VOSE-971810 format. One record per residue: x, y, z of N, C-alpha, C, O in turn. Coordinates in steps of 0.05 Angstrom, whole numbers, plus 5000, padded with zeros to 4 digits. Atoms other than C-alpha are relative to their C-alpha. Layout:
BEGIN
XYZXYZXYZXYZ ...
This chain:
BEGIN
497649985016556029651096499750234979501650384974 500449795020552930101043500150275013501150465001 500049754986551930651095502950085006503650325004 497249944994559230601115501550104975503050304977 498749915025561630651043499050274991500550444981 501249745008556831231030501250225017501950445006 498949804983559331611090503050054994504050274996 497249975007566631471071500350164974502050334972 499949865025565231721001499450305005500850474993 500749724994562032361028502350145014502950375009 497749874985567932481075502350054981503450274981 497749975018573232371021499650214979501550334969 500649805021569632820972499150275011498250444996 501149764987567733361022501850254996504250234993 498649755002569634091016501650065025503850175024 498649964975571534101089502649865001504649975011 497450155000576833561079502050154983504450164990 498149865017579933961022501150255014503550315011 499049764985580434581067502149915021504150045024 498150114981583834161121502749924987504849984997 497650095014588733861071501750244990504150234992 498549765009590534541042501450145023503650255021 498849884976591734811112502549845009504549955016 497750174993596334211127502350044982504650054990 497849955019600234341064501350275006503850295004 498849744993601135071084501749975025503950085027 498550034975603334851154502649854995504749935006 497550155005608334341128502050164984504450144989 498249825016611134841078501450205019503850255016 498949804981612035351134502149875018504349985022 498250144982615234851182502549914986504849944996 497750095015619734561128501950234993504350194994 498349775006622135251108501650095024504050155022 498649924975623835441180502049795008504149875020 498250214991627134771192502650004985504649884993 497549995015632334921139502150165014504450165005 498049874984635735351191501849795013504249845016 498550214986637934701224500749774982502849644986 499550225018637534191168500450104972499650324965 499749935029639534191095497449954985495549834995 502450035017634634211038499249714996496949644996 500550285005635333471024498649875024496649725020 501250124976633733271096497250105005495449965014 502749884997627833751100498149884980495849814987 501850125021625033471035499249725008496949645006 500650274991625632761062498149995023496249835024 501550014976622632921129497150114997495249985006 502649865001616833391111498449944975496049934975 501550025025615133261038500049734987498549684969 500050275012616932541022499349785021499849555017 500750184978614232221086497049975002495550144993 502850054994607631921107499350135026497250275029 500349874973608232141180502750115009504850025000 497649884989613232561217499550115028497250155036 500149884973614732841286501450274998503850284994 498849735000615833601288500350085029498450075045 499449914973619133861351499650305001501350464992 500649724997615834521367501850135020502050045043 498049864983620935011396502349815009503749875028 497950194994625634411397499549825024501349675031 500550164976622234091457497449854999497249635011 502750115000614933931443499549844975499249964954 500550175024613933331395497150014991495349975007 502749995012607933411349499949814977501349854957 500350185023605832831304498450134978496350254983 501449885023603733061234500149814977501949654974 499850155025602032741168502050134982502250374981 498149895019607532821116498650104975496350024969 501249895024606333191051499349794980497549824964 500650225019606532541012497249895006495649854987 502750104993600332291050497950224995495850164985 502049795003596932971048499450044970497050074963 500549965029597833050972498649764988497149794969 501450235010595532340960497050025008495349964991 502849964991589232481001498750234984496350214978 501149785015588333140964499349924971497350004960 500750105027588632780896497449845001495849874983 502550164997583132300920497750195004495650154992 502149814994579132880947499150164975496850194970 500749855025579533280882498749824980496949914966 501250175020577932680839497149935008495349944991 502750084992571832470880498250255002495950244992 501749774995569333160900499850194976497750314971 499949805021571533590841499449894973499050044954 500550125027570433090784497649815001495649854987 502250204999566032490803497450125011495350084999 502349904986561332850850499050274988496750354993 500749735010561333520814497849994978497449784965 502049985021555733750768501350004973503550114970 498750045027556933590695498750164978499350124955 501349845021552634100659501950204986504150244996 498349815014555334610609500950235017503050345012 499349784983555435130663502449945018503750125029 497950084981560634730702502449874985504249774998 497850135015565234480646502750135006504749995009 497549864994570535010660501249925027503649875029 499150084973570934850734500949715000502949645012 499350285002571034110718502849964987504449804997 497350025013577034200671502250105019504449995019 498049904981580634610724500749795021503149765028 499550214980579834040775501649774987503449664999 498550225014582233530723503050084997504749915001 497349905003588433960711501649975026503949905025 498750024974590133980785500649715007502849655017 499550294995589333220791502349904982504049744992 497850085017594033130731502750105012504749965011 497649894988599133580766500949835024503249775027 499450174977598733170830500949724992502749605003 499250265011599232520790502850014990504449834994 497349975010605432780756502150015022504349905020 498249984977608632940823500449725012502749665020 499750274990607232230847501749824983503449674993 498450165019610231920784502950095002504749925002 497249914997616432360791501349905025503649815024 498850094975617432170863500749704999502749625010 499650285000616831430849502049904979503549714984 498550125023620331340782502250174988503650084970 498049835012624931930767502849925010503149825032 497250044993632531870768501450274995500850414976 498549755004637232450777502849965011503349815030 497350024992644632540785501850194984500850384973 498249835015650732840753502149834985502849614993 498050135017655732660699502350204996501950424986 497749835001662732950702501949894979502749664980 498250085022667132930640502250214996501750454996 497949835009673933210624500050014970498949834957 499949985030675233450553501449754989503649684998 498950245012676432830511498949755012499449535001 501250234988672632360557497349944990495950114979 502650095009666431950541498949815021500449655032 501350184980661431600587497049984994495850164982 502950045002654431320588498949945028496749835031 500850064973654031290664500050255017501950415015 500049774981651931810715499449905028498349685031 500350084973651731790790498150185016497750415009 501949864983646831990844501450225016503850215021 498949794983647732620885500249905029502149985043 500250064972645832300951500249705008501249645029 500350284992644831540949502649854995504149924977 497550165001650331020958499349714993497049634994 500350285006651430300937502749865004504849985003 497650174999656329730946500149854973498249724965 499650135026659129470880502249785004504449845014 498250234997662528780879500549894972498649844957 499350105027666228530817502549825001504249865018 497750185004671027980796502250164985501750264963 497849845011677728320782502249834988504549924985 498050195010681327710753500850074971502949984962 499449925027681128010683499849774980501349754961 500350235019678627360649498250074977497449894962 501749925023674427760600497150045008495650184993 502849964991667827730639500150195024501750175042 500149804979666028320683497050055006495650194991 502849964992659428310720500150125028501250015047 500149874974658128790778497549905015495349875004 502350074982653728560836499650255018501350335033 500649754987650229170866498349955024496349815023 501749994976647529250937499250295004500950455012 500949724997643329890940500450095029500049945048 499649904973644830340999497650005018497949985042 502450004983637630351022499749745015498149725034 500150264987638629621042501849985024501649795039 498150034978644229751091500750275015501650265037 499149754987645230501106498550065026499650185044 501649944976639530531157498849755012496849775026 501250254992638229801172501549845021500849625027 498450154981643529611223501649784985502149804961 498450215012647628981211498449844980496249754987 501450165020645728621147502049824986504349904981 498350195015648628011111498849964972496449914970 500950035028648227951035501449764988503849734990 499050245013649027300996499049994971496950104965 500750045028648927130922501249744991503549684997 498850245011649826460886502450054982504149884978 497849945018654626820839502550085015504650125003 497749914985659327020896500949775018499349645030 499050214983663926540934500350095029501749965045 499949894973663026950997497550155006495950214988 502249834992657927341036501150265012503250265023 499249744991658328071053498250095023495850105020 501549914977656228301122500750295006503050355012 499649724993655329051133499450025030497150015038 500349994971656529121208498850275009496950275025 500949744993655629871215500350194976502150164960 499949815022654230441167499550285010497950325029 500249724993655031191173499450164975500750134955 500849835022651731701129502250204993502750264969 497849825004657532181138502249925020501749895044 497950114983664231951165502750094991503150204970 497249945006671732031167501749795012501649755037 498150194988676931481176502350145013503550335002 497749884985682231651228501849785010500949575018 498150204989688531291249499849995031499250195044 500150044971688631011319502849975011504349795003 497350014989694831151359499949845026497849815039 499950154975697230741419499050185023499850415026 501249864978693330951481497450134994496050225012 502649895007687331211442497849815008498149575009 502450164995680330971460497950074979496250244984 501949945021676430971395497249935007496749745022 502850054994668930991396499049754985497049634993 500950235016668330441343502249804996504449835007 498050215005672029821319502450114986502350314971 497549935013679229871295500749794980500949554987 499350195021681029551229502550114986502550334976 497449925012688229581203501050275010502150424995 499049764988689730141251498350254995499150475003 501849775005683830581230497349945012496549715016 502750024990677030721258498350214985499450424976 501849815013670931071227498750185021497650095040 501249804983668731711261497550104987497550214965 502549905011661431891251499950305002500550415023 500249715001660332611231497150094996495549944985 502849905005653933031232499550034970501350104955 500649965029650433041164500550284991499750475005 499549745011652633611121497350124989495749974979 502449875011647234121103499749974970497549954960 500050065028649234021031500549704997502749614998 499950294997647633281029501949864980502949654986 498250135019651733140967502950005009504649864998 497350004990658033291008500549785021502749735029 499750214980656732721057501849774989501649714965 498350225007661932161055499349765016500049745040 500950234986658831501074502449825007504449824993 497950194992662930971109498749765013496649785026 501150254989661630241129502249825010504449824999 498450224991664829681168498949754986496549694989 500950255013664429031127501749775009504149795016 498650254995666228311140499549824976497249764970 500250185023667627861080500549715010502749655019 499850274990666227131098499849804977497749784964 500150205021668126591048498749745010498249725034 501350254991664925901049501849845018500949705036 498050124982671325641081502450185002503150324983 497749824996677226001110499450235018497250255029 500349784982678226631150498550234987498650284963 501549765009673727241145501950244999504050245013 498549765003676427911125498450245009496250284999 501349764991674528551161501250244986503750254982 499049765014675129221127498250245004495950215013 501549745000673029951126499850094971501850104957 500449885026669930231063499150295004497250345019 500649714998669730991055499350104972500750054953 501049925026665731310999501850184984501550204960 498349815014671031830982502749884993504350014980 497450125005676831350979500449954970498649854957 499650035028680031340910500749714992500649634969 499250285005682030600917498049825014497649835038 501950194988676830050927501449785015503949755013 498950234985677829450972500449764981498649704965 499550245016681028840939500649775019502249785036 499750244984680428150970500449764982499449754960 499550255015682827460948498149795011498349715034 501950194992677126960950499749794978499449864955 500450225019676426280917502150014977501449954954 497949995020683026380881499850234980501350244961 500349785018680727030848500050275017499150275040 500249744987681527770865497250124996496150114973 502749875002674928130880500350295010501750355029 500049724993673828880883497350075013495250015002 502449914986668829170933500250305004502250395017 499849714999667329910928497450125011495250045003 502249844991662830380966500050264984501950414986 500049775018660730920917497250114997495349995007 502749895005655031370896498549824980499749704962 501650175017649331000863500250094971500150334965 499649945028650230960788497749914982496349714988 502150055019645330960730501250004971503250134966 499050025028646230790656498250174982495850154983 501449865022644331250599499749814976501449644972 500350175024641630920536501850104977501549994954 498249905020646931310498502550115015502550145039 497549904988654031570510500350304993499250404973 499449725004656332290516503050045001504349965020 497149945001663332520496500350305000499150454984 499449714998665933210516502350074982504649994987 497949915018669833530459501450265009503850285009 498849744992670734240485498150135020495750135017 501549844981668534650544500950294998503250354997 499449725003668035410538498650165022496250115028 501349834980666735920593501050284998503350334989 499349725000666736670598499050135026496950065036 500849864976666537130658499250284994500050394973 500649725003663437810666502550165004504150105022 497549854998668938330656500550115028498850235040 499249904974672638480720498849855024499249935047 501250154978668937950761500749704996501849624976 499850295001669037210776497349874996497049635000 502750115005661737130758499849904972500650044953 500150115027660436670699498050154983495750194990 501849885019657537020639498649794984496249814978 501150235013656436370602502049775001504449825002 498350235004659135670600498449794985496149744991 501350205017657535130550501949784992504449814992 498550235006659834450528499349904972496949874965 500350135027660834190457500349705004502549615010 499950294995659133450462499149854975498049974956 501050185020657832860417498249795014499149655032 501850214991651832410430500449764983500149764959 499350255015653831700411497949795007497649715030 502050214996648431180401499949814975499549904953 500050215021648730530361502050074978501550034954 497949945020655130770327499650264985501350334969 500649755014651931420304500650235019499850235042 499249774984654832080329498550254991498150294967 501449745006651232750334501250215017501350185042 498849784985654533400354497850175012495950254998 502049844986650633800406501450195018503550135029 499049804981652034430446498150025024495850095020 501649984976649534420518500950255015503250285022 499449764985649135100553498150035023496449865027 501749964976645835390614497150004994495549905011 502849985007639235510579499249824977497049854966 500650185023639634970525500949725007503249645000 499250274993639734260553499849814977498649874956 500350215019640333620514497849825009497849725032 502350184993633833210513500049774980500049814955 500050245018633932500486499249765016500149715038 500950264989630431840501499050035029499549855045 501149974973627032120563501950125020501250175043 498049894982633432400593500650294992500550364968 499349725005635333130600502650065014503050015038 497349934990642533370609500250315001500250444980 499749724997643334070637502950075006504449915018 497449904993649734470641499950105028498650305034 500349944972650734500716502450175011502050385023 497649864990657934710733502449914984502249774964 497550075013665134640713502350035019502050135042 497749974983672134620741502549904985502449824962 499549874974677334650766499950314997500750424977 500349715002675835390781502650154998502750384988 497449865000683235560789501849894977504249914979 498450125022685335220724501650224985500650444980 498349815014691135560689499749964970498349784961 500250025029691935670614501049734990503149634998 499350265011692035010576499549765018499849545010 500650224982690034600637497349884993495450034987 502550125008684534090622497750085019498150115043 502449924985677534290644498049775000498049604982 502250195000671733860665497350145001497250375011 502849895001664333980655498249825015498449575013 501950164984658833750702497250044989496350274987 502849995011652033580673498149885021498649665032 502250114984645833490716498349834981497449924960 501550195016642132880689497449945014497449875038 502650064989634732780699498449824982498349874957 501850175015630232220677497350005015497049865035 502649974987623032400695497849934981497250094963 502250085019617332020661497750205000496150214981 502249824999612632570683500850294996499550485006 499049725003616633180661498150184985498350424988 501949835015611133410614497350035014495650185004 502649994986605433320664499450295009497150375006 500749724994606034040690499050164976497250334979 500949865024605334290619497249924993495550094987 502750095006599233850606498050125020495850205012 501849894980596234080672499450294996497150384998 500449725005597234810656498250054976496550234976 501749985024594034720587497149945007495350094999 502750074992588034370617498750215017496450295013 501149794982587134890672499550254984497450384989 500549765016587935460622497649984983496050174980 502450055016582735160576497550025017495550145010 502349994981578135070636499350295008496950365008 500549724993578935800657498950154976497150324980 501149865023577736040586497149934995495550104990 502850095004571435620580498250135021496050235015 501649894978568935860648499550304996497250394998 500449715002570136600637498850084973497450294972 501349945025568036590564497049965003495450134993 502850044995561336300585498850235017496650335011 501049784984560636830639499850264984498050414988 500149765017562337370589497750004981496350204977 502250025018557237120539497450055014495750205004 502549954985551737100592499750295008497550405007 500149724993553637800615499250184976497550354979 500749845024553438090544497149954992495850144982 502750065007546837740532498150155018496150275008 501849854982543738050594500150294994498050434994 499949725006546338730575498550074974497250274972 501449955025543538660505497049995004495550154993 502850014995536738440530499050235016496850335012 500849764985536639010580499850244983498050414987 500049765018538239520526497649984982496450194975 502350035018532739230481497450065014495550165001 502549954985527439290535499950295008497950375021 
């Protein structure tokens, strides 16, 4: 057993393994870049860089199994820690190299934390609006709420990852007088009316059917759609189509109360509210290229308001969240027409890890080259003295 562990340790900390891992990262980066001809950036990122294993079709016909970048970078972090820190020599002559390896491990650790725990999305506000909620670019959810207006409002959320790629699923909750069965789900879809004599590919509900569309290369443009069946404890079930772009959610009467069921982009809560007071934009003279655009907002938290200006190069940072000025609209707005501002919202617990890693690596390089310089000057001085 000791020999097995010793051999495993030597393999995981070996220089040869690090060379193989760096080559695999190069290969995955090359394949992922070329694959963007056929797939969008989001799908390429999911397939090549956020996966453990993947199948790459060489020339579109030859399937090649490969480890995903998530697995490769995890193995690289272990390899650097064991080979570049634990196993490395610890004398003064190697302090600089040791710090460099520590910095790279910190960088990989930050990437892992970002992948697992970060949240990102967008917040759209018209002038005069206020919100503390932002929505995902790509992920969907089912939101169920009592719409009776009795003063209590609690949303029951079913994350899209539980039904978008899982086939038929049934969801139950003690707080709901019915169960929700997602029969079929489409990542990108379009509801179409069914005329007499048509032969639709899918079920028909209230004269409509959902047509599955190829995923859009710009994944945020996809419009998810699902077939759902609402089954109460007693009584008839209700079948319906939910479409992510529909402006009106589904309303059903269950247990003597109206319930609202909505398919929408996944939503997140900010620990503070943002109110848009004024949006300003300027174009380069004679062009439609933006010269600058910025938003005058108020950050509202615990009844305290603070005025902040968010521009292209000056985001708002607060409580671990960063709000960037992303875009605006409508682009064809006339004089006096209300404008909206779109903020990209990011919550990344590891957003400072790249800075820490760069500082550690820079210190390591300075230590290493300073020591080499001192030794060189000493040799030159001793040579001149002799």
